[in-house]
OpenMM code with the backbone's topology and positions (N, CA, C; nanometers):
from openmm import Vec3, app, unit

residues = "MET PRO GLU ALA LEU HIS TRP GLN LYS SER SER PHE SER THR GLY ASP ALA ASP ASN ASN CYS LEU GLU ILE ALA ALA ALA PRO THR THR LEU HIS LEU ARG GLU SER ASP ASP PRO ALA THR LEU LEU THR PRO ALA PRO ASN ALA LEU ASN ALA LEU LEU THR ALA LEU LYS GLY GLN PHE ARG ALA".split()
positions = [
    Vec3(0.0918, -0.1240, -0.0166),
    Vec3(0.0172, -0.0016, -0.0287),
    Vec3(0.0839, 0.1098, 0.0030),
    Vec3(0.0722, 0.2503, -0.1089),
    Vec3(0.1399, 0.3402, -0.1192),
    Vec3(0.1372, 0.4154, 0.0461),
    Vec3(0.2200, 0.5054, 0.0654),
    Vec3(0.2137, 0.5750, 0.1590),
    Vec3(0.1311, 0.7054, 0.1797),
    Vec3(0.0644, 0.7593, 0.2943),
    Vec3(-0.0379, 0.8683, 0.2585),
    Vec3(0.0446, 0.9678, 0.2766),
    Vec3(0.0076, 1.0733, 0.1629),
    Vec3(0.0447, 1.2132, 0.1474),
    Vec3(0.0331, 1.3010, 0.2262),
    Vec3(0.1019, 1.3725, 0.2821),
    Vec3(0.0883, 1.4701, 0.3591),
    Vec3(0.0680, 1.6086, 0.3015),
    Vec3(-0.0461, 1.6686, 0.3313),
    Vec3(-0.0930, 1.7623, 0.2216),
    Vec3(-0.0408, 1.8673, 0.3220),
    Vec3(0.0160, 2.0269, 0.2491),
    Vec3(0.0461, 2.1250, 0.3414),
    Vec3(-0.0309, 2.3014, 0.2311),
    Vec3(-0.1019, 2.3566, 0.3312),
    Vec3(-0.1551, 2.4711, 0.2213),
    Vec3(-0.0615, 2.5442, 0.2627),
    Vec3(-0.0708, 2.6736, 0.1672),
    Vec3(0.0326, 2.8090, 0.2025),
    Vec3(-0.0017, 2.8785, 0.3077),
    Vec3(0.0862, 2.9526, 0.3628),
    Vec3(0.0672, 3.0188, 0.4969),
    Vec3(0.0207, 3.1183, 0.4661),
    Vec3(-0.0271, 3.1694, 0.3227),
    Vec3(-0.1230, 3.2714, 0.2815),
    Vec3(-0.2434, 3.2313, 0.2999),
    Vec3(-0.2755, 3.1200, 0.2983),
    Vec3(-0.4265, 3.0356, 0.3413),
    Vec3(-0.5030, 3.1213, 0.4418),
    Vec3(-0.6073, 3.1605, 0.4264),
    Vec3(-0.7072, 3.2242, 0.5354),
    Vec3(-0.7511, 3.1437, 0.6404),
    Vec3(-0.7694, 2.9924, 0.5565),
    Vec3(-0.8192, 2.9114, 0.6676),
    Vec3(-0.9729, 2.9492, 0.6801),
    Vec3(-1.0311, 2.9962, 0.6053),
    Vec3(-1.2118, 3.0506, 0.6459),
    Vec3(-1.2785, 2.9755, 0.5157),
    Vec3(-1.3962, 2.9600, 0.5245),
    Vec3(-1.4593, 2.9123, 0.4621),
    Vec3(-1.4539, 2.8851, 0.2630),
    Vec3(-1.3701, 2.9982, 0.2513),
    Vec3(-1.3430, 2.9936, 0.1283),
    Vec3(-1.1812, 2.9220, 0.0735),
    Vec3(-1.2215, 2.7858, 0.0373),
    Vec3(-1.1135, 2.6803, 0.0565),
    Vec3(-1.0418, 2.6842, -0.1230),
    Vec3(-1.0401, 2.8261, -0.1430),
    Vec3(-0.9334, 2.7886, -0.2732),
    Vec3(-0.8131, 2.8265, -0.2696),
    Vec3(-0.7898, 2.6838, -0.2475),
    Vec3(-0.6214, 2.7132, -0.1746),
    Vec3(-0.5030, 2.6124, -0.2549),
    Vec3(-0.4501, 2.6157, -0.3088),
    Vec3(-0.3430, 2.5242, -0.3825),
    Vec3(-0.2703, 2.4482, -0.2424),
    Vec3(-0.2626, 2.3222, -0.2631),
    Vec3(-0.1954, 2.2241, -0.1345),
    Vec3(-0.0901, 2.1524, -0.2424),
    Vec3(0.0253, 2.0859, -0.1497),
    Vec3(0.1375, 2.0312, -0.2030),
    Vec3(0.1584, 1.9455, -0.1172),
    Vec3(0.2007, 1.8308, -0.1567),
    Vec3(0.2331, 1.6927, -0.0993),
    Vec3(0.3659, 1.6831, -0.1819),
    Vec3(0.4717, 1.6137, -0.0978),
    Vec3(0.5990, 1.5751, -0.1525),
    Vec3(0.5986, 1.3807, -0.1207),
    Vec3(0.6411, 1.3468, -0.2281),
    Vec3(0.6921, 1.1986, -0.2354),
    Vec3(0.8001, 1.1850, -0.2338),
    Vec3(0.8940, 1.0478, -0.2666),
    Vec3(1.0041, 1.0372, -0.2748),
    Vec3(1.0645, 1.1039, -0.3639),
    Vec3(0.9867, 1.1269, -0.4968),
    Vec3(1.0368, 1.1324, -0.6003),
    Vec3(0.9540, 1.2408, -0.7054),
    Vec3(0.8586, 1.2868, -0.6388),
    Vec3(0.7564, 1.3610, -0.7083),
    Vec3(0.6859, 1.4608, -0.6416),
    Vec3(0.6395, 1.5729, -0.6650),
    Vec3(0.5297, 1.6590, -0.6035),
    Vec3(0.4217, 1.6348, -0.6631),
    Vec3(0.3290, 1.6605, -0.5557),
    Vec3(0.1725, 1.6641, -0.6079),
    Vec3(0.0901, 1.7759, -0.5513),
    Vec3(0.0209, 1.8145, -0.6336),
    Vec3(-0.0454, 1.9318, -0.6480),
    Vec3(-0.2013, 1.9408, -0.6356),
    Vec3(-0.2949, 2.0011, -0.5691),
    Vec3(-0.4522, 1.9850, -0.5387),
    Vec3(-0.4904, 2.1211, -0.4886),
    Vec3(-0.6172, 2.1201, -0.5524),
    Vec3(-0.6864, 2.2707, -0.4979),
    Vec3(-0.7694, 2.2004, -0.4058),
    Vec3(-0.7894, 2.2515, -0.2540),
    Vec3(-0.8605, 2.2613, -0.1407),
    Vec3(-1.0240, 2.2330, -0.1805),
    Vec3(-1.0698, 2.2905, -0.2977),
    Vec3(-1.2120, 2.2575, -0.2909),
    Vec3(-1.2188, 2.1237, -0.3889),
    Vec3(-1.1171, 2.0609, -0.4573),
    Vec3(-1.1305, 1.9774, -0.5434),
    Vec3(-1.0431, 1.8591, -0.5009),
    Vec3(-1.0320, 1.8189, -0.3618),
    Vec3(-0.9140, 1.7429, -0.3364),
    Vec3(-0.8723, 1.5906, -0.4513),
    Vec3(-0.9775, 1.5072, -0.4902),
    Vec3(-1.0067, 1.4059, -0.5557),
    Vec3(-0.8626, 1.4616, -0.6787),
    Vec3(-0.8640, 1.5673, -0.7314),
    Vec3(-0.7930, 1.5828, -0.8617),
    Vec3(-0.6443, 1.6326, -0.8422),
    Vec3(-0.5536, 1.5359, -0.8506),
    Vec3(-0.4355, 1.5305, -0.8345),
    Vec3(-0.3691, 1.6041, -0.9482),
    Vec3(-0.2504, 1.6791, -0.9228),
    Vec3(-0.1832, 1.6990, -1.0536),
    Vec3(-0.0401, 1.6671, -1.0162),
    Vec3(0.0585, 1.6290, -1.1006),
    Vec3(0.1784, 1.5631, -1.0663),
    Vec3(0.2989, 1.6247, -1.1608),
    Vec3(0.3155, 1.7224, -1.1544),
    Vec3(0.3567, 1.7532, -1.2838),
    Vec3(0.5327, 1.7696, -1.2823),
    Vec3(0.5789, 1.6870, -1.4029),
    Vec3(0.7282, 1.6916, -1.4085),
    Vec3(0.8109, 1.8067, -1.3647),
    Vec3(0.9231, 1.7724, -1.2957),
    Vec3(0.9953, 1.8766, -1.2426),
    Vec3(1.0210, 1.9693, -1.3037),
    Vec3(1.0673, 1.9601, -1.4577),
    Vec3(1.0883, 2.0946, -1.5490),
    Vec3(0.9732, 2.1553, -1.5606),
    Vec3(0.8912, 2.1281, -1.5861),
    Vec3(0.7072, 2.1646, -1.5789),
    Vec3(0.6828, 2.2918, -1.4528),
    Vec3(0.7357, 2.2349, -1.3595),
    Vec3(0.7180, 2.2574, -1.2520),
    Vec3(0.7582, 2.4241, -1.2135),
    Vec3(0.9079, 2.3807, -1.2508),
    Vec3(1.0149, 2.5179, -1.2588),
    Vec3(0.9785, 2.5868, -1.3365),
    Vec3(0.9056, 2.5684, -1.4455),
    Vec3(0.8771, 2.6706, -1.5351),
    Vec3(0.7754, 2.7482, -1.4785),
    Vec3(0.6559, 2.6677, -1.4525),
    Vec3(0.5391, 2.7339, -1.3783),
    Vec3(0.5783, 2.8336, -1.2657),
    Vec3(0.6860, 2.8001, -1.1722),
    Vec3(0.6982, 2.8735, -1.0323),
    Vec3(0.7888, 2.9863, -1.1140),
    Vec3(0.8934, 2.9896, -1.2096),
    Vec3(0.9518, 3.1032, -1.2379),
    Vec3(0.8622, 3.1906, -1.3065),
    Vec3(0.7656, 3.1533, -1.3838),
    Vec3(0.6596, 3.2439, -1.4542),
    Vec3(0.5950, 3.3160, -1.3718),
    Vec3(0.5373, 3.2558, -1.2649),
    Vec3(0.4412, 3.3051, -1.1558),
    Vec3(0.5496, 3.4175, -1.0769),
    Vec3(0.7027, 3.3677, -1.0107),
    Vec3(0.7536, 3.4768, -0.9359),
    Vec3(0.7822, 3.5864, -1.0205),
    Vec3(0.7953, 3.5853, -1.1942),
    Vec3(0.8205, 3.6724, -1.2377),
    Vec3(0.6955, 3.8034, -1.2557),
    Vec3(0.5877, 3.7086, -1.2629),
    Vec3(0.4593, 3.8454, -1.1908),
    Vec3(0.4071, 3.9183, -1.1219),
    Vec3(0.4957, 3.8500, -1.0122),
    Vec3(0.4547, 3.8988, -0.8747),
    Vec3(0.5656, 3.9848, -0.8375),
    Vec3(0.6563, 4.0164, -0.9124),
    Vec3(0.7752, 4.0931, -0.8640),
    Vec3(0.7406, 4.2669, -0.8766),
    Vec3(0.8151, 4.3242, -0.8159),
    Vec3(0.7469, 4.4699, -0.7841),
    Vec3(0.8492, 4.5473, -0.8977),
] * unit.nanometer
topology = app.Topology()
chain = topology.addChain("A")
for resn in residues:
    res = topology.addResidue(resn, chain)
    for name in ("N", "CA", "C"):
        topology.addAtom(name, app.Element.getBySymbol(name[0]), res)
């Protein structure tokens, strides 16, 4: 049986009734992503695709 994933929410998550938050879980060789409001749908991006996404997002939020 696979080990259960430990999901973590962003520290920016308010924790109120609005559950539109991204959660992340690390496995030995992959990262998994899901939305709090749809936890059954998991994304497991390739490392280079996740790096490209994070790099693009960082560029959008720089002042």
